[in-house]
MILO-942770 format. One line per field, with one value per residue (C-alpha): residue in three letters; residue number from 0; x, z, y. Coordinates in nm, 2 decimals. Each point is the difference from the previous one (the first is absolute). Layout:
<rs>
r	ALA,...
k	NUM,...
east	X,...
up	Z,...
north	Y,...
</rs>
This chain:
<rs>
r	MET,GLU,LYS,LYS,LYS,ILE,VAL,VAL,VAL,GLY,GLY,GLY,ALA,ALA,GLY,PHE,PHE,CYS,ALA,ILE,GLN,VAL,ALA,GLU,LEU,HIS,PRO,ASP,TRP,GLU,ILE,CYS,ILE,LEU,GLU,LYS,SER,ASN,LYS,LEU,LEU,SER,LYS,VAL,LYS,VAL,SER,GLY,GLY,GLY,ARG,CYS,ASN,VAL,THR,HIS,ALA,CYS,PRO,GLU,ILE,GLU,THR,LEU,LEU,LYS,LYS,TYR,PRO,ARG,GLY,ALA,ARG,PHE,LEU,LYS,LYS,ALA,PHE,TYR,GLN,PHE,ALA,THR,LEU,ASP,THR,ILE,GLU,TRP,PHE,LYS,LYS,ASN,GLY,VAL,ASP,LEU,HIS,THR,GLU,LYS,ASP,GLY,ARG,MET,PHE,PRO,THR,THR,ASN,ASN,SER,ASP,THR,ILE,ILE,ASP,CYS,PHE,LEU,ARG,LYS,VAL,HIS,GLN,TYR,GLU,ILE,LYS,VAL,LEU,THR,GLY,GLN,GLU,VAL,VAL,GLN,VAL,GLU,LYS,MET,ASN,ASN,ALA,SER,ASP,SER,ASN,PHE,ILE,LEU,THR,LEU,ALA,SER,GLU,LYS,LYS,ILE,THR,ALA,ASP,ALA,ILE,CYS,LEU,ALA,THR,GLY,GLY,MET,LEU,LYS,SER,ASP,LYS,LEU,ASN,TRP,LEU,THR,THR,LEU,GLY,HIS,THR,ILE,VAL,ALA,PRO,VAL,PRO,SER,LEU,PHE,THR,PHE,ASN,LEU,VAL,ASP,LYS,LYS,ILE,THR,THR,LEU,MET,GLY,VAL,ALA,VAL,GLU,ASN,ALA,VAL,ILE,GLN,TRP,LYS,GLY,ASN,LYS,ILE,THR,GLU,GLN,GLY,PRO,LEU,LEU,ILE,THR,HIS,TRP,GLY,ILE,SER,GLY,PRO,ALA,ALA,ILE,LYS,LEU,SER,ALA,TRP,CYS,ALA,ARG,GLU,LEU,ALA,ASP,ASP,HIS,TYR,GLU,GLY,GLU,ILE,ILE,ILE,ASN,TRP,THR,PRO,GLU,TYR,ASN,GLU,ALA,ASN,LEU,LYS,MET,GLU,TRP,ILE,ASN,LEU,ARG,MET,ASP,LEU,GLY,ARG,ARG,GLU,MET,GLY,THR,LYS,ASN,PRO,PHE,ASN,LEU,PRO,GLN,ARG,LEU,TRP,GLN,TYR,LEU,LEU,GLN,GLU,ALA,GLY,ILE,SER,PHE,THR,THR,LYS,TRP,ALA,ASP,LEU,LYS,SER,ALA,GLN,GLN,HIS,GLN,LEU,ILE,GLN,SER,LEU,THR,ARG,THR,THR,LEU,GLN,VAL,LYS,GLY,LYS,THR,THR,PHE,LYS,GLU,GLU,PHE,VAL,THR,CYS,GLY,GLY,VAL,THR,LEU,THR,GLU,ILE,GLU,ALA,ALA,THR,MET,GLU,SER,LYS,MET,VAL,PRO,GLY,LEU,HIS,PHE,ALA,GLY,GLU,MET,MET,ASP,VAL,ASP,GLY,ILE,THR,GLY,GLY,PHE,ASN,PHE,GLN,HIS,ALA,TRP,THR,SER,GLY,TRP,LEU,ALA,ALA,GLN,HIS,ILE,GLY,ASN,GLN,SER,ILE,ILE,LYS
k	0,1,2,3,4,5,6,7,8,9,10,11,12,13,14,15,16,17,18,19,20,21,22,23,24,25,26,27,28,29,30,31,32,33,34,35,36,37,38,39,40,41,42,43,44,45,46,47,48,49,50,51,52,53,54,55,56,57,58,59,60,61,62,63,64,65,66,67,68,69,70,71,72,73,74,75,76,77,78,79,80,81,82,83,84,85,86,87,88,89,90,91,92,93,94,95,96,97,98,99,100,101,102,103,104,105,106,107,108,109,110,111,112,113,114,115,116,117,118,119,120,121,122,123,124,125,126,127,128,129,130,131,132,133,134,135,136,137,138,139,140,141,142,143,144,145,146,147,148,149,150,151,152,153,154,155,156,157,158,159,160,161,162,163,164,165,166,167,168,169,170,171,172,173,174,175,176,177,178,179,180,181,182,183,184,185,186,187,188,189,190,191,192,193,194,195,196,197,198,199,200,201,202,203,204,205,206,207,208,209,210,211,212,213,214,215,216,217,218,219,220,221,222,223,224,225,226,227,228,229,230,231,232,233,234,235,236,237,238,239,240,241,242,243,244,245,246,247,248,249,250,251,252,253,254,255,256,257,258,259,260,261,262,263,264,265,266,267,268,269,270,271,272,273,274,275,276,277,278,279,280,281,282,283,284,285,286,287,288,289,290,291,292,293,294,295,296,297,298,299,300,301,302,303,304,305,306,307,308,309,310,311,312,313,314,315,316,317,318,319,320,321,322,323,324,325,326,327,328,329,330,331,332,333,334,335,336,337,338,339,340,341,342,343,344,345,346,347,348,349,350,351,352,353,354,355,356,357,358,359,360,361,362,363,364,365,366,367,368,369,370,371,372,373,374,375,376,377,378,379,380,381,382,383,384,385,386,387,388,389,390,391,392,393,394,395,396,397,398,399,400,401,402,403,404,405,406,407,408,409,410,411,412,413,414,415
east	-2.43,-0.01,-0.27,0.17,-0.08,0.01,-0.05,-0.09,0.06,-0.24,-0.38,0.00,-0.02,0.33,-0.01,-0.35,0.09,0.33,-0.18,-0.27,0.26,0.19,-0.33,-0.09,0.34,-0.03,-0.36,0.11,0.27,-0.05,-0.02,-0.04,-0.04,0.11,-0.12,0.10,-0.31,-0.37,-0.06,0.05,0.05,-0.04,0.16,-0.21,-0.31,0.07,0.19,-0.16,-0.26,-0.11,-0.01,0.35,0.22,0.12,0.25,0.07,-0.08,0.36,0.08,0.34,0.27,0.23,-0.27,-0.11,0.35,0.01,-0.28,0.24,0.22,0.19,0.05,-0.06,0.32,-0.06,-0.36,0.10,0.05,-0.30,-0.25,0.11,-0.12,-0.32,-0.15,-0.32,-0.14,0.07,-0.18,-0.31,0.00,0.03,-0.28,-0.22,0.07,-0.10,-0.34,0.11,-0.03,0.19,-0.08,0.22,-0.07,0.12,0.31,0.11,-0.08,-0.17,-0.28,-0.23,-0.31,-0.20,0.20,0.03,0.31,-0.20,0.00,0.38,-0.02,-0.27,0.19,0.31,-0.20,-0.16,0.33,0.13,-0.31,0.04,0.36,-0.04,0.27,0.02,-0.04,0.11,-0.04,0.16,0.31,0.32,0.32,0.29,0.27,0.09,0.28,0.15,-0.01,0.36,-0.07,-0.23,-0.01,0.11,-0.36,-0.14,-0.10,-0.13,-0.21,-0.06,-0.32,-0.05,-0.20,0.32,-0.16,0.23,-0.10,0.22,0.01,0.17,-0.01,-0.12,-0.12,0.01,-0.26,-0.04,-0.07,0.15,0.14,0.08,0.27,0.28,0.05,-0.32,0.18,0.32,-0.05,0.05,0.32,0.13,-0.03,0.24,-0.24,0.04,-0.30,-0.01,-0.14,-0.37,-0.17,-0.35,-0.11,-0.33,-0.10,-0.14,0.16,-0.09,0.02,0.12,-0.20,-0.37,-0.13,-0.01,-0.15,-0.32,-0.04,-0.05,-0.17,0.11,0.15,0.22,-0.01,0.35,0.28,0.38,0.15,0.37,0.19,0.23,0.37,-0.10,-0.03,-0.29,-0.33,-0.35,-0.29,-0.37,-0.30,0.07,-0.25,0.01,-0.10,-0.05,0.36,0.18,0.05,-0.11,-0.11,0.17,0.28,0.10,-0.01,0.21,0.26,0.02,0.09,0.29,0.13,-0.06,0.36,0.07,-0.31,0.09,0.35,-0.16,-0.23,-0.29,0.07,0.07,-0.18,-0.23,-0.02,-0.32,-0.07,-0.38,0.02,0.25,-0.05,0.20,0.33,0.07,0.18,-0.26,-0.29,0.15,-0.02,-0.35,-0.11,0.02,-0.28,-0.20,-0.01,-0.10,-0.28,-0.14,0.09,-0.33,-0.10,0.03,0.27,-0.20,-0.27,0.22,0.23,0.18,0.19,-0.29,0.09,-0.26,-0.15,0.09,0.36,0.01,-0.13,0.23,0.30,-0.13,-0.03,0.37,0.11,-0.19,-0.24,-0.36,-0.27,-0.13,0.33,-0.02,0.24,0.14,0.05,0.22,0.32,0.33,0.11,-0.34,0.02,0.35,-0.12,-0.31,0.22,0.22,-0.28,-0.15,0.33,0.19,-0.22,0.25,-0.15,0.17,-0.04,0.03,-0.09,-0.21,-0.32,0.02,-0.31,0.06,-0.18,0.15,0.36,0.29,0.36,0.31,0.28,0.00,0.22,0.28,-0.05,0.36,-0.07,-0.31,0.01,-0.22,-0.11,-0.12,-0.04,0.22,0.25,0.36,0.12,-0.26,-0.12,-0.38,-0.08,-0.19,-0.14,-0.31,-0.16,0.08,0.25,0.26,0.15,-0.24,-0.28,-0.22,-0.20,-0.36,-0.23,0.02,0.37,0.07,-0.27,0.15,0.33,-0.17,-0.16,0.32,0.23,-0.25,-0.04,0.38,0.07,-0.27,0.14,0.34,-0.14,-0.20,0.26,0.33,0.21,0.12,-0.34,-0.09
up	2.29,0.07,-0.18,-0.30,-0.20,-0.38,-0.24,-0.37,-0.23,-0.29,-0.01,-0.32,-0.09,0.13,0.32,0.10,-0.07,0.19,0.31,-0.01,-0.01,0.29,0.20,-0.09,0.16,0.29,0.06,0.32,-0.17,-0.06,-0.38,-0.18,-0.37,-0.11,-0.32,-0.14,-0.21,0.10,-0.22,0.10,-0.24,-0.29,-0.25,0.13,-0.06,-0.37,-0.11,-0.28,-0.08,0.37,0.03,0.15,-0.18,0.31,-0.16,-0.31,-0.02,-0.03,0.26,-0.16,0.16,-0.29,-0.24,0.25,0.03,-0.38,0.05,0.17,-0.22,0.30,0.33,-0.13,0.16,0.33,0.01,-0.04,0.37,0.09,-0.24,0.13,0.35,-0.11,-0.35,-0.20,0.17,0.34,-0.10,-0.13,0.33,0.22,-0.16,0.01,0.37,0.05,-0.19,-0.36,-0.28,-0.32,-0.35,-0.31,-0.33,-0.33,-0.01,0.35,0.20,0.33,0.16,0.29,-0.11,0.08,-0.28,0.25,0.16,0.31,0.08,0.06,0.17,0.23,0.08,0.10,0.21,0.18,0.09,0.12,0.22,0.13,0.11,0.10,-0.24,0.01,-0.34,-0.02,-0.33,-0.07,0.17,-0.22,0.13,-0.05,0.19,0.16,0.25,0.19,0.37,0.11,0.36,-0.02,-0.16,-0.36,-0.12,0.14,-0.22,0.01,-0.29,-0.04,-0.18,-0.21,0.29,0.21,0.21,0.09,0.03,0.13,-0.14,0.07,-0.37,-0.32,-0.33,-0.28,-0.27,-0.14,-0.36,-0.32,-0.03,-0.30,0.19,0.19,0.21,0.18,0.21,0.08,0.36,-0.12,-0.16,0.32,0.15,-0.26,-0.27,-0.36,-0.23,-0.35,-0.20,-0.06,-0.34,-0.10,-0.11,-0.13,-0.23,-0.35,-0.32,-0.14,-0.38,-0.22,-0.31,0.09,-0.31,0.17,0.32,-0.21,0.05,0.38,0.16,-0.24,0.19,-0.13,0.19,-0.09,-0.12,0.07,0.10,0.02,0.09,-0.29,0.10,0.28,-0.06,0.26,-0.14,0.16,-0.15,0.09,-0.03,-0.13,0.00,-0.22,0.20,-0.08,0.12,-0.13,0.09,0.32,0.11,0.20,-0.26,-0.01,0.37,0.06,-0.25,0.19,0.31,-0.17,-0.18,0.28,0.04,-0.36,-0.07,0.28,-0.16,-0.33,0.16,-0.13,-0.35,-0.27,-0.20,0.07,-0.24,-0.02,-0.16,-0.04,-0.12,0.25,-0.16,-0.30,-0.05,-0.32,-0.17,0.06,-0.07,-0.34,-0.06,0.13,-0.22,-0.31,0.16,0.10,-0.35,-0.14,0.27,0.00,-0.35,-0.12,0.35,0.07,0.25,0.20,0.09,0.04,0.29,0.05,0.31,0.25,0.05,0.09,-0.32,0.07,0.06,-0.31,-0.22,0.16,-0.09,-0.35,-0.03,0.14,-0.28,-0.26,-0.07,-0.11,0.19,-0.33,-0.12,-0.06,0.18,-0.34,-0.13,0.28,-0.13,0.13,0.16,0.18,0.11,0.15,0.18,0.15,0.11,0.17,0.17,0.13,0.14,0.08,0.05,0.13,0.21,0.13,0.38,0.18,0.37,0.22,0.19,0.35,0.20,0.32,0.24,-0.14,-0.10,0.10,0.03,-0.07,0.23,0.38,0.28,-0.16,0.06,0.10,0.32,0.10,0.13,-0.26,0.26,0.26,-0.17,0.27,-0.07,-0.01,0.13,0.28,0.21,0.07,-0.32,-0.26,-0.33,-0.19,-0.33,-0.29,0.18,-0.07,-0.34,-0.11,-0.24,-0.19,-0.33,0.01,0.11,0.38,0.03,0.19,0.26,0.04,0.07,0.26,0.18,-0.01,0.13,0.26,0.13,0.01,0.18,0.25,0.06,0.08,0.21,0.20,0.05,0.00,0.31,0.02,0.09,0.25
north	5.08,0.36,0.22,0.17,0.31,-0.05,0.28,-0.04,0.29,0.00,-0.07,-0.19,-0.38,-0.10,0.21,-0.13,-0.36,0.03,0.16,-0.27,-0.29,0.14,0.03,-0.37,-0.10,0.23,0.13,0.19,0.20,0.37,0.04,0.33,0.09,0.35,0.13,0.35,0.06,-0.02,-0.31,-0.35,-0.30,0.23,-0.24,-0.29,0.22,0.07,-0.31,-0.20,0.26,0.00,-0.37,-0.05,-0.23,-0.18,-0.23,-0.23,-0.38,-0.09,-0.26,-0.10,0.22,0.00,0.12,0.26,0.14,0.06,0.26,0.25,0.22,0.11,-0.21,-0.35,-0.14,0.18,-0.14,-0.36,-0.08,0.21,-0.18,-0.34,0.12,0.17,0.03,-0.03,-0.32,0.16,0.33,-0.19,-0.20,0.30,0.18,-0.30,-0.05,0.35,-0.01,0.11,-0.25,0.06,-0.09,-0.03,0.17,-0.16,0.22,-0.13,0.32,-0.07,0.20,-0.03,-0.17,0.31,0.18,0.29,0.14,0.10,-0.37,0.01,0.34,-0.11,-0.33,0.21,0.25,-0.29,-0.14,0.34,0.03,-0.35,0.06,0.36,0.11,0.38,0.16,0.38,0.19,0.34,-0.11,0.04,-0.13,0.23,-0.16,-0.34,-0.03,-0.29,0.04,-0.03,0.00,-0.30,-0.35,-0.04,-0.03,0.32,0.30,0.35,0.12,0.37,0.12,0.29,0.15,-0.04,-0.26,-0.29,-0.37,-0.28,-0.37,-0.32,-0.09,0.17,-0.11,0.25,-0.04,0.34,-0.12,0.12,0.35,0.22,0.20,-0.17,0.31,-0.07,-0.26,0.20,-0.11,-0.36,0.08,0.16,-0.35,-0.12,-0.14,0.06,0.09,-0.12,0.30,-0.08,0.04,-0.09,-0.35,-0.14,0.29,0.03,0.17,0.33,0.02,0.29,-0.11,0.06,-0.20,-0.33,0.15,0.06,-0.36,0.04,-0.28,-0.27,-0.29,-0.27,-0.32,-0.12,0.22,0.03,0.33,0.11,0.31,0.07,-0.07,-0.24,-0.38,-0.04,-0.06,-0.05,-0.19,0.03,0.24,0.36,0.29,0.31,0.32,0.35,0.07,-0.31,-0.36,-0.18,-0.34,-0.28,-0.06,0.37,0.05,-0.32,0.13,0.33,-0.20,-0.20,0.31,0.26,0.09,0.03,0.20,0.24,0.03,0.07,0.27,-0.20,0.08,-0.26,-0.26,-0.30,-0.29,-0.21,-0.32,-0.03,-0.36,-0.16,-0.35,0.14,0.20,0.19,-0.29,-0.27,0.23,0.06,-0.37,-0.02,0.28,-0.23,-0.23,0.31,0.13,-0.34,-0.06,0.36,0.10,0.17,0.13,0.37,0.06,0.26,-0.25,-0.32,0.02,-0.35,0.10,0.03,0.37,0.26,0.13,0.36,-0.09,-0.22,0.29,0.25,-0.24,-0.02,0.38,0.04,-0.24,0.20,-0.28,0.07,-0.21,-0.12,-0.13,-0.38,-0.22,-0.14,0.35,0.14,0.15,-0.12,0.33,0.03,-0.36,0.07,0.30,-0.18,-0.29,0.26,0.16,-0.32,-0.13,0.32,0.31,0.26,0.28,0.31,0.04,0.32,-0.02,-0.25,0.00,-0.12,-0.06,0.19,-0.23,-0.32,0.10,-0.21,0.10,-0.20,0.11,0.04,-0.13,-0.21,-0.37,-0.07,0.18,-0.21,-0.37,-0.18,-0.26,0.24,0.35,0.14,0.27,-0.13,0.33,0.09,-0.29,0.01,0.20,-0.19,0.07,-0.11,0.07,0.23,0.22,-0.27,-0.02,-0.28,0.03,-0.24,0.02,0.06,-0.28,-0.02,-0.06,0.33,-0.08,-0.35,0.16,0.23,-0.30,-0.20,0.27,0.11,-0.35,-0.06,0.33,-0.09,-0.34,0.13,0.30,-0.25,-0.26,0.17,-0.04,0.37,0.12,-0.28
</rs>
């Protein structure tokens, strides 16, 4: 087979993985990664607090697909070709063992993201893949006077690079006009908006509890039926934690439409709703009758949060359970099962942000990640309109789409 030139645009997780997979198929091909910034693998570096949440221990494909607010149907074919178990095996084969935490997230056993970065850099060195930073692509053109698969890429420096096939893995973007050159090729960009963020609160009383963590709560965006359950954290700006961040993914479009203003509803006691807690309250009053409410918390809530909820209901800490007035009881049950908090704005962690939106999926072949409109042009990672909740799912999509794009680039007949 004739030696080919492959260009990967984007020096992040998906881009590196794609380039390495092509090189594993064709070690003699000329492969180049172009990165517009001066940083490589920046999300890999900061993910999981610097430990790199590589994937999630979710071997069942149908369960895995439920973790993607956008793109689940598109990913079905992809995950049946390369998914969690394949990721674990690939990293193990390349000297990186992963371990699983109790919430299912998987990290390198070193608990250090540099382990993943070093693995990729070793592979890049092994296959002599060129990695060029500070190289922004501003235009991609098909070469009409050559075979269908040939391209010219123009960089911001006005330098031109040719390629037999391309994989675009530029990551998420907050402005769709950053890829105007892609729309000139006929592709459509679904307007990108942030996903995976935390909620800023108007009422600062509850934020005096910053640092309080609740192991299991339910959170909902008022007006939307979707709920998320899991750990919540009260911060100095509002509400964070895995449940809140997952909710932001599921409701990303609605929240953007609402300009990040509205209300969240929190049930601090998810084993109860308002109705059955009213029934249970009879037993609580009988069992705890002469105990002071401020010191006896039957819901396993952090004491600071419990006392805050008592204060909100106008209940003195020294009030006996048996002496609680019905109006105060009603207010406390409401606060426990339906605390409503006014939201104004979000906090997005710059290095770890994810966007929903990107290249529309109807224009991409799900089995190969190739453009349906431009043969030889492929996509990988977050620049497509696919995003997962927090927990390693966005990286799994990066590995899967990068692998699929590489298989097609390495085996497609039009560049042989």
